[in-house]
C-alpha positions, 0 to 999 in steps of 0.5 A: 139755350137750344130752346130759346125764342126771340124773346129770350134772346132779347130779354134773357133766358130766365123763364127757360131756365126756371122751366128747365130746372123744374122739369129736370127736378120733377122728372129725375129727382136728382141730389144735385143739378149742375148747370152749364151755359152754351153760346146763346146764354153767354152772348146774352150775358145771363146771370146764372147765380141770380137765376138759381137764386130766383129759382129757389125763391119761387120754389122751383127747386128745393132750397137745400139742393146743390146747383153748381154752375159754370160758364162754358161757351164754345167760343172760349177755350176748348173741351178742357176749359169747360171741364175745368170750369165745371169741376171748379163749380161743382167742388165750390158748391158741394164743399161749402161749409164742410171744412173740418178735420183731416179725413186721411184721404187723397183726392184724385182728379182724373181731368178730361179723361174718357178712358174708363180703364184709367179710372179702374186702374187708378182705384186698383192701384190705390187699393193695392197701396191701401191708400184711402182716396176719393175720385173727383169724379168717377165716371167709369160706371157711368160711361161703362156700366155693366149689362146686368139686365137691370136699368139704373138711372144713376149707375156708379159715380162719386157719392156726393158725401165723398165729394163734399168731404174732399175739402178735408183731404190730405192733398189733391193730385190731378192726373192732368195739368191743363184741364185742372189748372183753375180747379187746382188753384181754387183748392190750393187757395180756398182749401189751403190744401197741397196740390200737384199735377202728376200724369202717370203716363210712361215709366218715368212719369209713373215712377214720379207719381208713386214717389209723390203718393208715397211721400204724401201718405208715408206708405211704401210702394208695394212689391206687387206694383214694383213687379208690374213695373218690372214686367212693363220694362221687360216688355219695353226691352223686348219691343224696343228694337222695332220702335227705335229710330221710328219717326212719329207725328202726334196730335191730341190734347195738351194733357195727353201729348207730354206723356206720349212724347216721354214714352216714345223717347223711352222707347227710342222713338223719334217724335217729329211733329207734335200738333196741339190745337188747344195747347198754349205757350206753357204747353209748348214750353213743357213739351219742348223741355221733354224733347230736349231731355233726350237725344231722340227729341232734338229734332221734334217741333211743337205746334200750338193753335194748329190743326190737322190740315197743318199736320197734313202739310207737315207730313207731306213735306217731312214724312214720318213712319207712324201717326198717333192721334184720335179717329179724325186722324184717319183722314191723314192716314187716308191722304198720306198713307201713314199708319195710324195708332189710335190713342186719344179722344175721340175714338169713334171708329174702333171699339173698346179701346177706352176700356184699356188704361194708358196710365200706370205700368199696365198703361205702359204695357198697352201703349207698347202693345198698340205701338209695336204691333202696328209697327209689325203689321206694317212690316208684314204689309210691306214684305208680303210678297218678299222672302222677308215675310216672316212668321216670327218677329 
C-alpha cells in the first residue's frame, strides 16, 4: 500500500497488487509468495482472495504457486496478532489437500520469537531426545546466517514440503500462547490434531514442557538433558542469595512475561510492576495466577493496555531495584536510575543478545547470568568508594 495513488485509494489496489506479484515472482522466483496488508489496503477493504485469483487468471503468477495471505492492519492488535494471522494463513495454504497418514513428527511453533538462539536450542534438544520434528517456521539461519563469503538469497528456513506435511504430525506444540491462539485453534479444528502451548522458560515450565513431549512421543527424557537441569539448578542456588528479595519491574510482550515472572519467583525475586501494553484480560488472569502461587508474588500488580510512561510513574511512586525490558526501557533507566536488564524485543542497543537462548535449561543459565551479574555490577557501583568494594562476590 505504500505505492498506492489516489486512484488506488478510491477504486482499490488490484493493479498495484498485480504489478507487485508479477515483479516479485519475476525477480526472485520464489516457491511461495506471501501477502500481508497494511493500513491503506484495509481501510479500502481490498479483497485479497479475489485479487490473488485474478492474478492467477491473468497469468501474472503460476496457478500452482502457493500465495498465502493475511489481514494485518497496524490499527488492529499488535505484532503478535499479525504473526498469528500470517502463520495461520501460510499453514492453510501449504497444507491444502495434503492430509494423509501420521508422519511420526511433532510440530513446534516458536511464536513471535526473535531470539535465534531459541530455535537452535530447541532443535538441539529434540535431536538429543531423538524426536522427529518440524519447526514452523525456522528463522534461525534467516536472521542469523553465517558469514561464509557465499551469498544466498534464501538461507535456511523450513522446507515447504515439511511445512505441507505438518498436517500429518502427531501433535503441535507452541512455545508461545498468545501469538499462536488462532493458529492453534485452526490446527485443532481443521486438522483434528492435539495442540498445546508450553513456553519452556524457567525450571518449572521447562520441566512441564519435557513431560509433555515425553508423553506425546513415549520417549524418556535423556540423562544428558537431566544433567543440564541439574547444572541450571546449581547455578540458581549459587546466585539465589543475590537475587532473593530484590524488587523488579517488568515490561514486555504477553508471551515473554509469564515465563520471566515464574523464573524470578523461583529465584526469590519479587515482581512488583508488570506492564504489558498488548496484553488482554486473559493474560492478566494468567500472570496473576503465577504471582499468587508464590509468597514472593503476593504484592505484584499486572497492568494491561498501559505503556512505559505509566510504568515510569509507577517506578517513581513505588521504586524497584531492577527493571527487565527491551531497549526502549533504557529511557526509564535514564529517568529513574533503575538498572536495566535487557530481555525481550526489540534489542537495538546491545549486540548479540538474540543469539543466546532463554528457553530450556540452557536458557535458565543465561537468565541467571544476566540478572545476577547486573545485581553484582550494581553492588560494585554502589560500594566503589567504600571498604565493601570486594573482589570476591
